[in-house]
C-alpha positions as CSV (number, residue, x, y, z in Angstrom):
1,M,-8.4,-19.2,1.5
2,Q,-7.8,-17.2,-1.6
3,Q,-5.9,-13.9,-1.2
4,E,-6.5,-10.8,-3.3
5,L,-4.1,-8.0,-4.1
6,F,-5.0,-4.7,-2.5
7,F,-3.5,-1.6,-0.9
8,N,-3.9,-1.9,2.9
9,K,-4.6,1.8,3.8
10,E,-4.6,1.2,7.5
11,A,-1.3,-0.6,7.5
12,F,0.2,2.2,5.4
13,L,-1.1,4.9,7.8
14,K,0.5,3.1,10.7
15,L,3.8,2.7,8.7
16,M,3.8,6.4,7.8
17,K,3.3,7.4,11.5
18,E,6.0,5.0,12.7
19,H,8.5,6.5,10.1
20,N,7.3,10.1,10.4
21,L,6.3,10.2,6.8
22,N,3.6,12.2,5.0
23,Q,2.2,11.1,1.6
24,A,5.0,12.9,-0.3
25,G,7.7,11.3,1.9
26,L,6.2,7.8,1.4
27,A,6.0,8.5,-2.4
28,R,9.7,9.5,-2.5
29,K,10.8,6.4,-0.6
30,I,8.8,4.1,-2.8
31,G,9.6,5.9,-6.0
32,V,6.2,7.0,-7.2
33,S,4.4,10.3,-7.3
34,R,2.5,11.8,-4.3
35,A,-0.6,11.8,-6.5
36,C,-0.2,8.0,-6.8
37,I,-0.1,7.6,-3.1
38,C,-3.0,10.0,-2.7
39,R,-5.2,7.9,-5.0
40,Y,-4.6,4.8,-2.9
41,M,-5.2,6.7,0.3
42,N,-8.5,8.2,-0.9
43,G,-9.7,4.9,-2.3
44,S,-9.9,5.8,-5.9
45,R,-7.3,3.1,-6.6
46,T,-7.1,0.0,-4.5
47,K,-5.0,-2.5,-6.6
48,P,-1.3,-1.7,-6.3
49,S,0.9,-1.7,-9.4
50,P,4.0,-3.8,-9.6
51,K,6.0,-0.6,-9.4
52,V,4.4,0.3,-6.0
53,I,5.0,-3.2,-4.6
54,D,8.6,-3.3,-5.9
55,G,9.3,0.2,-4.5
56,F,7.8,-0.8,-1.2
57,A,9.9,-4.0,-1.0
58,R,13.1,-2.0,-1.7
59,A,12.3,0.9,0.7
60,F,11.0,-1.3,3.6
61,P,12.7,-4.7,3.2
62,E,12.0,-5.5,6.9
63,H,8.2,-5.3,6.4
64,S,5.9,-8.0,5.1
65,I,4.6,-7.4,1.6
66,T,1.7,-9.8,2.4
67,Y,0.5,-7.6,5.3
68,Y,0.6,-4.4,3.2
69,F,-0.7,-5.7,-0.1
70,F,-2.8,-8.9,0.4
71,T,-5.9,-9.8,2.3
72,P,-7.9,-13.0,2.6
73,R,-10.7,-12.6,0.0
74,D,-13.5,-13.5,2.5
75,Q,-12.4,-10.9,5.0
76,E,-12.8,-7.9,2.6
77,S,-16.2,-6.5,1.7
78,G,-16.8,-4.7,-1.5
79,A,-15.1,-4.9,-4.9
80,H,-11.5,-4.0,-5.5
81,Q,-10.3,-2.2,-8.5
């Protein structure tokens, strides 16, 4: 099963709720702008940059990168950017 890189919005919403973070707080922890997080959340951007993945791994080392940034290709509908 091939995996495709993407931003798992639902997983991030759950993470934000668990850590009591809004988009600005998540952006600060990861080291990107709030506008960057907003683009992922509203779906205008779906493929995370290396900076976002690296920032996430540093900010949340106890969380699985695979869960937040990858999905089996056959489980996703629609094209990813």
